[in-house]
N, C-alpha and C positions, 0 to 999 in steps of 0.2 A: 505493500500499501506509497512504497512510497516515504515512510516516514520508521525512518528504522529506532527511536527514544520509544518510540508509540508503542508500535508491534515489532513482536519479534519472531521467527521461523528459525526454531535451532533445528533440527530435524532438517532442514527444508526441502520442505511437502506445501506442494502449493494444488491440493484441490480443490478446484470449485464449481458450486452449482450457478447455473444461471435461468434464472425462470423472467419471464417477460409475460404480460397481461394483458396487453391489445388483441381484441376481439378474440379467440378461442385461445391464443395464447402460448406459447414453448417454452421446454423446457429442454437443456441440456446439461452437460457438465465438462471438463476441462483437467488437464493434470500439467505442471510443468510451466514454465515461464519465456518471450520473448523466441525466438528461434526454438525453444526446447520446447516450446507449450505440443499441447496433444487436445484438439477438442472434438465428443464424441455427441453424436445428434442423431439421434433415432424418429422416421419420421415414414409419411407414408409418400409411396409410391403413386404409379395408376392406377385404379380403380378394378378390378379381376372381368375378365371377358366375360361378357354375357351376367354380369350384375350392373352397372354402371349405371341406373337410376336407384336400384336397391341398395348397393355401396357407397352411393355419391347423399344417399341419407342419413342412411345407419354409419358413415365414416370409415366402412371396410373398404381395405386397400391391400396392396401389397407391402411389408415392411421393409424396413432399406436402415443402416446403420453406416453413416456417414464420417469416416471418420477424417481426422483430418492436421496435417504439423507445420511448422514454419507462414510462410507469412500466410499461405489459407488458414488457418486457423486466427491467425492478428486477426487476415479481411472479414472474417465469419465475425466476430463476439464487436468490431468496430461497424459493420452492418447492421448489429442486432441491437449494438448501443445506441444508434438512431430512427430507431425504430416510437411512434411515439408513445409516451408516458415512461417509456425506457426500459432499461434491465434491470434489473433486482440481481448483485450477485454478492456469494457467500463463501467464503475458505473453512474447510470442511478439513479441521484442527484434528481430530481420532485418529485418521486410517493416511496413510503416505501414497505417494506418487505411486509404487510399484504394488499396493494392495488394488490399486481402481483397475491398474494396468493389468495385472495377473484376472480380474473377474471379467475387464472387457475381452481379455486374449481367448477366454472359455465360452463367453458366451457365441462367439465367432466360430472359435471348431465349431462348438453343439450345433450349432444354429442358421450356421452359413453352409450352400456348398459353392464348391471351386468356380464351377459355369457361373457363378451368377457375381463373381467379383470385378468392380471395376475401377480402374486408376487415369487421373490427371492430375499429370504435379506431383502438390503435397497434401493429396488426398482420394481418398481409397473408395469407394462405397459398394455394402454387400445386402445385399435381397437375400432376406430372411426366407428360414422356414416356419419366422411365430411375423403371424399376418397383422394386421395394424388396424386396431378396433377405438376406434374410439374411443369407447365408455371404459375399456379394460385393459386398453393395452397399447399406450400413447408412450409418447417420449416423458409423461410424467413417471409413470408406472416402469419407465426405466431408468431416468434414472435413483427411484427409491431402489429399486431392487440392484442395483448398480454399487449401493452405498449400503443396504444392509446387506447386499452378498458377501462388499469387504472390510465386513468385520464392525462400520460407525453405532455410535448410538444416537445419533443423530433425529432418529425417526421412530427412537425406544418411546414410548409410554407405557404403562402399569396399570393391570386391568381387577379389578377386583372383581373374585370368581366366588358364588357361595354354595355347597353343599347342600343340599335343605336336608336333605336325609340323619345329617349329622350337625345339621348350626354352625357349621365352619365355615371363616373368609379365608380363604388363601389369595395374597395375593402373584401374577403371573406379569411378566415382562412378555412386552409387545411390539413387533419392529412391525409400523407402518406401513401401508403401498398409497404413494397418495396419484388420485388418476387429473386434477383439476393442476395446471402451473399454481394460479391464484391462491391456492389454500396451501400447496406445496409452500411457497413465497409466505404464507401470512405464518405459515409454522413455524420455516427457519427463521422469520427476521425474532417470534418469539426464544426461539432458544441462542 
């Protein structure tokens, strides 16, 4: 954050989550800084053939994970920052860059096929086996899942469960998955 007296980063990790809430909004994440920054953005492609009208209405499309590095990453964040209403950026300090890179690489290995990879400069786009579905599998659920899988506690909360047969109350930790960029943004602001 360009203020070494106020902000310190002893591990050198720079995991960031970005949310913008204009229209439908968008959520994405990055690791690294400057020329070493890598941005991960999950989004829809074209709607499925034969389902164009239904797909548009229900927000169903092929899912694409775009991985950008270097100038592509910086340009992407710069373009997004100019969106009306701006972008909220939060540094996630309880996981490392390596943690995120590892879980995203596992996601790529488990959810993509080789013939669906396209590369252009510092940008690689993977067509995933996982369909983009606006209400259940979208950019914000992707960010939530990657944070939770990487071991972050930022989305954790406690729930009390009552066993009515014996009258005892148990508290369990739950890792949340958000669907809307605005609700993720609100949660991260509170944390």
